[in-house]
Each structure stands twice: as C-alpha cells, then as structure tokens.
C-alpha positions in Angstrom: 0.0 0.0 0.0 1.2 3.5 -0.8 1.4 6.3 1.6 -1.7 8.4 2.3 -1.3 12.2 1.7 -3.0 14.6 4.1 -5.2 15.7 1.1 -6.3 12.2 0.5 -7.1 11.7 4.1 -9.1 14.9 4.2 -11.0 13.7 1.0 -11.8 10.4 2.8 -13.1 12.3 5.8 -15.3 14.5 3.6 -16.5 11.4 1.7 -17.7 9.8 4.9 -19.2 13.1 6.2 -21.2 13.4 3.0 -22.3 9.8 3.1 -23.2 9.9 6.8 -23.7 13.4 8.0 -23.1 14.4 11.6 -25.9 13.6 13.9 -27.5 14.7 17.2 -27.3 17.9 19.0 -23.6 17.4 19.5 -23.1 16.8 15.7 -21.2 13.6 16.3 -19.2 12.3 13.3 -19.9 8.9 11.9 -17.4 6.2 13.1 -15.4 6.3 9.8 -14.9 10.0 9.8 -14.2 10.0 13.5 -11.5 7.3 13.1 -9.8 9.1 10.2 -10.0 12.5 11.9 -7.6 11.4 14.7 -4.6 10.6 12.4 -5.5 13.7 10.3 -5.2 15.9 13.3 -1.9 14.3 14.3 -0.6 15.0 10.8 -1.5 18.6 11.1 0.1 19.0 14.5 3.2 17.1 13.5 3.4 18.9 10.1 3.4 15.6 8.2 2.4 15.5 4.6 2.1 11.7 4.3 1.1 8.8 6.5 1.8 5.1 6.1 -1.5 3.1 6.0 0.1 0.8 8.6 0.1 3.8 11.0 -3.7 3.7 11.1 -5.5 1.8 13.9 -7.9 -1.0 12.9 -11.0 1.2 12.6 -9.2 3.9 10.6 -7.7 1.3 8.3 -11.1 -0.2 7.7 -12.6 3.2 7.0 -9.7 4.1 4.6 -9.9 0.8 2.8 -13.6 1.1 2.4 -13.3 4.6 1.1 -10.7 3.5 -1.5 -12.9 0.6 -2.7 -16.0 2.8 -2.9 -14.1 5.6 -4.6 -12.7 3.2 -7.2 -16.1 1.5 -7.7 -14.9 -1.9 -6.5 
C-alpha cells in the first residue's frame, strides 16, 4: 500500500461526512470520519504530509480501505 497524503485523508473524511452526516445535538461524526480525523489531526500538529497506512489503527484502516474501494467503484 502506498502512503496516504494529508489531502487524500481529508478527502476520505469528507466522503464519509457526506455519506453519513453528523448527527444529534452534538453533531457527532460517523465512526469512519471520526476514526480518520484522529490521524488527520496528528498529521497537522506534527506537520506531516504523508502517513503510512500501517500507521492507522484498525478502525481507521477499515474506513480508509472502504473509502478507496467505494471511490474506485470496486
């Protein structure tokens, strides 16, 4: 698997937000967007441009892989 750029990760978060908008009075993110938002925030704080997919936890990896499959129509 190739590295994930911060822009790709942001696109994945936006994909999940559009597919499953925030809900409730607290505007809680869906589990996929929430899982991807944590490494995204770390990338911003650490000023990283890319992230290895292996650096994602299980939930984030699942959200990322599902996003890639859906984006590619697989």
